[in-house]
C-alpha positions in Angstrom: 83.4 308.4 141.3 84.6 312.2 140.7 81.0 312.8 139.4 79.5 311.2 142.5 81.7 313.5 144.7 80.5 316.8 142.8 76.9 315.6 143.0 77.2 315.4 146.8 78.9 318.6 147.3 76.1 320.3 145.1 73.5 319.0 147.7 74.9 321.0 150.4 72.4 324.0 150.6 69.4 321.5 150.2 70.7 319.1 152.8 71.1 321.9 155.4 67.4 322.6 155.0 66.5 319.0 155.4 68.4 318.5 158.3 67.0 321.5 159.9 63.7 320.1 159.3 64.2 317.0 160.2 66.1 318.0 163.5 67.3 314.6 164.3 69.0 313.8 167.7 72.1 312.1 166.0 73.3 312.3 162.6 75.8 309.7 160.8 77.6 310.8 157.8 80.4 309.1 155.5 83.4 310.3 153.6 81.2 312.0 150.7 80.2 314.6 153.1 83.0 316.4 154.9 81.0 319.6 155.2 77.9 317.5 156.9 79.3 317.6 160.5 79.7 321.4 160.6 76.2 322.0 159.6 75.1 319.6 162.2 77.1 321.3 164.8 75.6 324.5 164.0 72.0 323.1 164.7 73.6 321.4 167.9 73.3 317.7 166.2 75.9 315.2 167.2 77.3 313.9 163.9 79.3 310.6 163.8 81.5 309.4 160.8 80.5 305.9 159.4 83.9 304.9 157.6 83.3 301.9 155.4 86.7 301.0 154.1 89.5 299.3 156.0 91.0 300.4 159.3 94.4 299.6 158.2 94.0 301.8 155.2 92.9 304.6 157.3 95.6 304.1 159.9 98.3 304.2 157.2 96.9 307.1 155.6 96.8 309.3 158.7 100.2 307.9 159.9 101.5 309.6 156.8 99.5 312.9 157.4 100.5 313.3 161.0 104.0 311.7 161.0 106.4 314.9 161.1 109.3 312.8 162.5 108.9 310.5 159.4 108.8 307.3 161.6 108.1 304.1 159.8 104.6 302.7 159.8 104.6 300.4 162.9 103.3 297.3 160.9 105.9 296.0 158.8 103.5 293.6 156.9 102.4 296.6 155.1 105.9 297.2 153.7 105.8 293.9 151.2 108.2 294.4 148.4 106.1 292.5 145.8 104.4 294.9 143.2 100.5 294.6 143.7 99.5 298.1 141.9 99.1 298.6 138.4 101.5 301.5 136.9 99.8 304.3 135.0 101.4 303.0 131.9 99.6 299.8 132.1 96.4 301.3 132.7 96.0 303.8 130.0 93.4 302.1 127.9 89.5 303.1 127.8 87.5 302.0 130.7 90.1 303.1 133.3 88.5 304.4 136.6 89.1 307.8 137.1 91.0 308.8 140.2 89.2 310.8 142.8 89.7 314.5 143.4 92.4 315.4 146.0 91.2 314.1 149.3 94.1 315.6 151.7 91.5 318.1 153.1 88.1 315.9 152.7 89.5 312.9 154.9 90.8 314.9 157.6 87.7 317.0 157.8 85.4 313.8 158.0 87.4 312.1 160.7 88.4 315.3 162.7 84.6 316.5 163.0 83.2 313.3 164.1 81.4 313.5 167.8 83.5 311.4 170.0 83.6 308.1 168.3 84.0 306.9 164.9 82.2 303.8 163.5 84.0 301.5 161.2 82.7 298.6 158.9 85.1 295.8 160.4 85.4 293.7 163.4 88.4 293.4 166.3 89.6 290.0 165.1 90.4 291.3 161.8 91.7 294.8 162.3 92.0 295.1 166.2 95.7 296.4 166.2 95.0 298.8 163.6 91.8 300.2 165.5 93.9 300.8 168.3 96.6 302.8 166.4 93.9 304.6 164.5 92.7 305.8 167.8 95.9 307.1 169.0 96.5 309.0 166.2 92.9 310.7 166.1 92.3 310.7 169.7 89.1 309.3 169.1 87.5 305.9 169.9 86.8 303.4 167.2 84.0 301.5 167.4 83.4 298.6 164.9 79.9 297.7 163.7 81.0 294.4 162.4 80.9 293.2 158.7 77.4 294.3 158.1 76.9 292.1 155.0 73.4 291.7 153.9 71.9 288.2 153.7 72.5 286.4 150.4 68.7 285.9 150.2 68.1 289.5 149.5 70.3 289.3 146.1 68.1 288.5 142.9 69.8 288.2 139.4 68.2 287.2 136.1 70.7 284.2 135.6 70.8 283.1 139.2 69.2 279.8 138.7 71.4 278.9 136.0 74.5 279.9 137.8 73.6 278.0 141.0 72.7 275.0 139.1 76.1 275.0 137.5 77.9 275.3 140.7 75.9 272.4 142.1 77.6 270.3 139.7 81.0 270.9 140.8 83.0 269.3 143.6 83.2 271.2 147.2 85.6 274.1 147.1 86.8 273.2 143.6 85.7 276.6 142.0 87.0 280.2 142.0 84.9 283.2 141.6 86.4 285.9 139.8 85.2 289.7 139.9 86.8 293.0 140.2 83.9 295.3 141.4 82.0 298.0 139.9 84.4 300.5 139.7 87.1 299.0 137.5 86.8 297.7 134.1 89.9 295.5 132.8 92.3 296.6 130.1 92.9 294.3 127.4 96.1 293.2 128.7 94.7 292.3 132.2 91.7 290.7 130.7 94.2 288.6 128.5 96.5 287.6 131.3 93.4 286.8 133.6 91.8 284.5 130.8 95.0 282.7 130.2 95.8 282.3 133.9 92.3 280.7 134.6 92.7 278.7 131.7 96.0 277.0 132.8 95.1 276.8 136.2 92.8 273.9 135.2 90.5 275.0 138.3 86.7 275.6 137.7 85.7 279.2 137.6 82.8 281.7 137.4 84.1 285.0 136.0 81.7 288.2 136.2 83.3 290.4 133.2 82.4 293.9 133.0 82.7 296.6 130.2 82.6 300.3 130.3 79.1 301.5 130.8 77.8 303.2 127.7 80.8 302.6 125.6 79.5 302.7 121.9 81.9 299.9 120.6 81.1 297.4 123.5 82.8 294.1 122.4 80.9 290.8 122.3 82.1 288.5 125.1 83.6 286.0 122.6 85.6 289.0 120.8 86.9 290.2 124.4 88.8 286.8 125.3 91.5 285.0 123.4 90.5 283.2 120.2 88.4 279.8 120.7 88.6 280.5 124.5 85.0 279.6 125.4 85.3 276.4 123.4 88.4 275.4 125.4 87.2 276.1 128.8 83.9 274.4 128.0 82.1 273.5 131.3 84.9 274.2 133.6 84.3 277.7 133.3 81.2 280.0 133.3 81.3 283.3 132.0 78.7 286.0 133.4 78.4 289.6 131.8 78.5 292.5 134.2 76.8 291.8 137.5 76.7 288.4 139.3 75.0 287.4 142.7 78.4 287.7 144.5 77.0 286.8 147.9 75.1 283.5 146.9 78.2 282.5 144.8 80.5 282.8 147.7 78.4 281.2 150.0 77.9 278.1 147.8 79.8 275.0 148.9 81.6 274.9 145.4 83.5 277.8 146.0 87.1 277.6 147.2 88.7 280.9 146.5 87.9 284.4 145.4 89.9 286.3 142.7 89.3 289.9 143.7 90.2 293.6 143.4 90.0 293.6 147.1 87.4 296.4 147.4 86.7 296.3 151.1 83.0 295.2 150.7 84.0 292.3 148.7 86.9 291.4 151.3 84.4 291.5 154.1 81.7 289.5 152.1 84.5 286.7 151.4 85.3 286.4 154.9 81.8 286.3 156.1 81.4 283.0 153.8 85.0 281.9 154.6 86.2 282.1 151.2 90.1 282.6 150.9 91.2 285.6 148.6 93.4 285.7 145.8 94.1 289.4 145.7 94.6 291.5 142.6 94.0 295.0 143.7 93.6 297.8 141.1 93.2 301.2 142.6 92.3 303.6 145.5 92.8 301.6 148.9 92.7 298.1 147.3 96.7 297.3 147.5 96.5 298.1 151.3 93.6 295.9 151.6 95.4 293.2 149.6 98.6 293.4 152.2 96.0 293.2 154.8 94.4 290.1 153.4 98.0 288.5 153.4 98.9 289.6 156.8 96.0 288.2 158.5 96.6 284.9 156.5 93.2 284.6 154.6 94.5 284.9 151.2 97.6 285.3 148.8 98.6 288.2 146.6 99.0 288.0 142.8 102.5 289.8 142.1 102.6 292.1 138.8 105.4 292.5 136.2 107.7 295.6 136.3 105.3 297.5 134.3 102.4 296.8 136.5 100.6 294.2 134.5 99.4 290.9 135.7 101.2 288.1 134.8 99.4 284.6 134.0 102.0 282.5 135.8 101.4 284.3 139.0 97.7 284.0 138.5 97.9 280.0 138.0 100.5 279.9 141.3 98.0 282.0 143.4 94.9 280.0 142.4 96.6 276.6 142.8 98.0 277.6 146.0 94.5 278.7 147.5 92.4 275.9 146.0 94.5 272.9 145.3 97.7 272.7 147.1 98.3 271.3 150.6 100.3 274.3 151.3 97.1 276.5 151.2 95.5 274.6 153.8 96.5 277.4 156.5 95.1 279.8 154.2 91.5 277.9 153.8 91.5 277.2 157.8 92.1 280.8 158.7 89.4 281.9 156.2 87.1 279.5 157.8 88.3 280.6 161.4 87.3 284.2 160.4 83.8 283.2 159.3 83.0 281.3 162.4 84.2 284.2 164.4 81.7 286.6 162.4 79.0 284.2 163.4 79.6 284.0 167.0 80.1 287.8 167.6 77.5 288.7 165.1 75.5 291.0 167.5 77.9 291.9 170.0 79.4 294.7 168.2 76.0 296.0 167.0 75.0 296.2 170.7 78.3 298.1 171.4 77.5 300.8 168.7 74.0 301.0 170.4 75.5 301.8 173.6 77.9 304.4 172.3 74.9 306.1 170.6 72.9 306.1 174.0 75.9 307.5 175.9 76.4 310.4 173.4 72.7 311.4 173.4 72.8 311.3 177.2 75.5 313.9 177.3 73.0 316.1 175.7 75.4 318.1 173.3 77.6 318.2 170.5 81.2 317.1 171.4 83.5 317.9 168.5 87.2 317.8 169.1 90.2 317.9 167.4 88.8 319.5 164.4 92.3 320.2 163.0 93.3 316.3 162.7 
């Protein structure tokens, strides 16, 4: 991630030339380009931030940045005592995701320089109250674009046929999909706890397991798992190395839960397909997303031990609650409700975005306010 940030920053001079040459009527940027709206302003081009993480996380962040009176965050559901976040000591093995460089200046610049509105990759049914609070904090209108999840038919994977055929043999909602995104590789301790938890849960599972890219001593799959693991799980589990067609898996009727790191794209995608979430956040904004998932009622969290490591008993409990137990019916129903909402409101929020663009263009000038957010 740090490498990506540096690479984008190095493109600044070339980007200025490109922007001047194209001379667009409107410019949309993201958190990787805090300097971009200033360049656009110098050319009299309205610039709008498109924020692709959770609004709840953004409102929590800006509450801390702006809260001089040290008032509590107004949404108590974010003060959950259960430990979701790995500690530094539990994540000191190879393959760790490095922290992004300081964002105390970058994030306020990105939000503060956005013209009139801020686009967010979310929807009101999920984060409406957090959008309202963020709007107050920033004195800007927050405009949701909707989930913007690509169609599953656009995904293609070399093992896709094998994966879907395996899923088709399983009962409806009897299987969990396990994936922790592209930014995080599990430590040995995390991998062992998850493997044992899945085995003890007696639930069917597909596990997309990644190893650090470019690692010379990349282990073989059977060596990275407890001894005899693949033989013991048999047809109940399917191991997929590296990448898997996530959208096609999540939309399959056999999937009943998603063991996820709670990256925002994964949260949104899971809700689009009505799949409840078993939250195991790893880094960045993921612990806040995990709390949101619980607060909204579309998932459960996996509590960690005192040292920040996941515990197999907790993994078993969470999986069984979501997939098998009667107590999890409310969670399953809520996830389906979110999916239905997305289907019904699919085009309305995009139409609102278009209308906001038209209004900004009709104003005929750049409207940058509150640059020192």
